Residue, then its C-alpha position, 0 to 999 in steps of 0.5 A: m051075407k050066405i057063407i059056407v062053413n065046413g061044409e055047411a050053409l050058414e047066414t052071418g052078418a060078421p064083416t071079418l074072418a075074426a068076428l065069424l070064429d067068435d061068433l061061433g064061439k071058436g074065436a080063441a082057440k087053436v084053429a087053423t082057418s081058410v078062406n076059398e081054399a086059400f090058409v089064412p093066418k091067424h094075425q090075419r084073421t081081424d083084416h081078412s074081410l068075408h063076402d057072399g058065397d066065402r067058403v071058410e073052412i075051420v080045422a082044430p088039431r086032434q091028439g091020437g093017433 
């Protein structure tokens, strides 16, 4: 399926948000996620199914200021 991740088109076979994060090497990272502009908490990522055309945002905290 085709989805958008952080503004970039991506072809993926990942069935869930958790699987997508694993595929992208971010499965263990501390990140915030949203799908179609709705926040998805960490404990819901395994159950959150992805669909063709979804818009996923993955944001990592940064230090500094």
